[in-house]
N, C-alpha and C positions, 0 to 999 in steps of 0.2 A: 511739419507743424501739427499740433493737436487740433481736433475738430473745434473745441471751444475757442482756441486762438484764431483759427480761420474765421469763425463767426464774428469774433470781436474785431478782427482786422479788416473785414469787408467794408469797403467804402465806395462811394461814387468818386471815380477818378475821371475828370472831365477831359475831353479831347484836346483842349489847350495845353494840358499837362503831358501829352504823349510825346515820346521821341520817335525817331524814324525807324526803329528796329522792326523788321518785318515779323509777322506772325505766321508760323508754318501751318500748312493744312493739317498736319498731325495734331497740333495744339488745338485748332478749331474743332477737329473731330473729337478730341478729348472733352471739350466743353459740351458739344452736342450729345455725346454719349452720356455724360453726367445728367443732362437735361432729360434724357429718355427714361431715367429711373425715377422720375417724380411720381408721387402718388396720384392716382386718378380714379374717381368713382366709376364703377362699372367698366373699368379699363377702356375708356373711350380714347385715351391718349390724344387729346385735342391739340397739342402744341404742334405748330408747323413753323419752320424756319427757312428764311431765304438769306444766304450768305453773299454779301456784296464785298468785292475786293477790287483793287486796281481802278481802272477807268469807270467801272460800274458804280463804285461808291462815290466817286467824284461826280458822276452824272446825277446820282441821287441828290447830292448837295445842291447842284445847279437847279434841278427840278424843284426841290423844296424851296429854295431861295426865290425862284421865279413865281412859284405858287404863293409864297408869302407876299411878294411885291404886288401880285394880282388881287389878293384878297384882304390885305391888311387895312383896317380902318385908319390906322396911323402908321405910315411907312417910316421905317428907321433903317438908314443905310448901315448903321452899326450892326443891327440884328441880321440884315440881309447878308452882310459879309461873314458874320459869325456862323450862320447856317451853312454857307459854302465851306468855310474854314474847318468846321467840325468834321464834315465828311472827308475832307482832304487829309486832316491830321490823323484820323483813325487808321489803325493798321487793318481793320476789317469792321464791317457793320453787319449785325445779324438782325434782320427784320423779324420781329416777334409776332407770329400770327396764331390764330386760334381757328380751328375748323370745327364748327358746331356739329355735334352728333345729329345726323340726319333724322333720327327717330325722335330727337329732343326728349330722350328718356330721362335726362336729369336737368335740373335748372341751369340756365346759361351761366349764372354766377359761379357754379361749381367748375365749369369748363374754363372760365377765366382764372379761377383760383388755381386749378391744376396747371395751367400755362404759366402763371406767376411762380408756382413752385418749381417748375422746370427752369425758369430763368434764374431763380435763386440757386439752384444746383449749379448752373453754369457760372454764376457770379462767385460762388464759394470756390469752385474749381479754379477760376481765373485768379482769385486771391491767392490760392495755394501755389499757383504757378508764377506769381509775381507779375500778373497781367492786370492792368487797370480796366475798369468797366463802368459804363454809365447807361442807365435805361432812360431814354428820352421818349416821351409820349406827346409830341406836339399835336395841336389841333389840325395841323396840315396832313396828318395821316388819313383823314377822311377822304383825301384826294389820291391816295397812294395807288388805287386801282388804275389810275392813268399812267403810272410808272411801270408796274408789273401786274401780271394777271393774278387775280384772286378768284378762287372757286366761289360759286354762289353762296355757300354757307361758311365762307372763310372771311375773317376780318383781321386787320392789322392792329395790334395793340401798342406798337411802338418799335423802337430801335435800340439794340444793345450795341453801343459804341465800344470798341476794344482797342487797346494800345498798350505797349510797354511804356513805362515812365521812369524818370529818375527821381531820386529823393524819397523821403519817407511818406507813409500814408498820411493823408490829412487827419487831423485830430478829430475825435468825436467822443463825447461822453453823453450817453442817453440819460434822460430824466430817470429818477429812481423808480424801480418796478413797483415799489410799495404804493406809489401814487396812481397806479394803474390796475390794482388788484383789490377785489372785495372778497374777503373770506366769509363764507356763509356756514 
């Protein structure tokens, strides 16, 4: 696929759409390698990833569902089950973390932006490989330090759910670029 086609075909493919085809470690490493080439100011390379597979990803779903049950103002059995199901349906989950430059030599938003660009590289690579991806950033990530260890200057920005899926990409037509540009 040409780069322009990959960009135009990138979609959020949700865990309910995934089939049970396993994702090889080689494919996950290809995604992570693509992430590692993201641009980064002062070469801080703030992206950090935790790959969850098998029982660990299922345990993540149980943890998040229970945390939702504990903290929700309005509990929903449907949402509780969906949180668990999403982790179970995913072929793998990559926790998207950012480790802040200890010198704080650049603004934090630049570290977050660099991490987001690393995720976009993974997402585009996943699209090229026929793999579905979905970046979820639930409020529950504030408690993720109870599930796995984060360094003092590290924070979790969400989860990239991954899975193979059947069928075509969901349709998407962005609003015209002309509505978003001002020529000066």
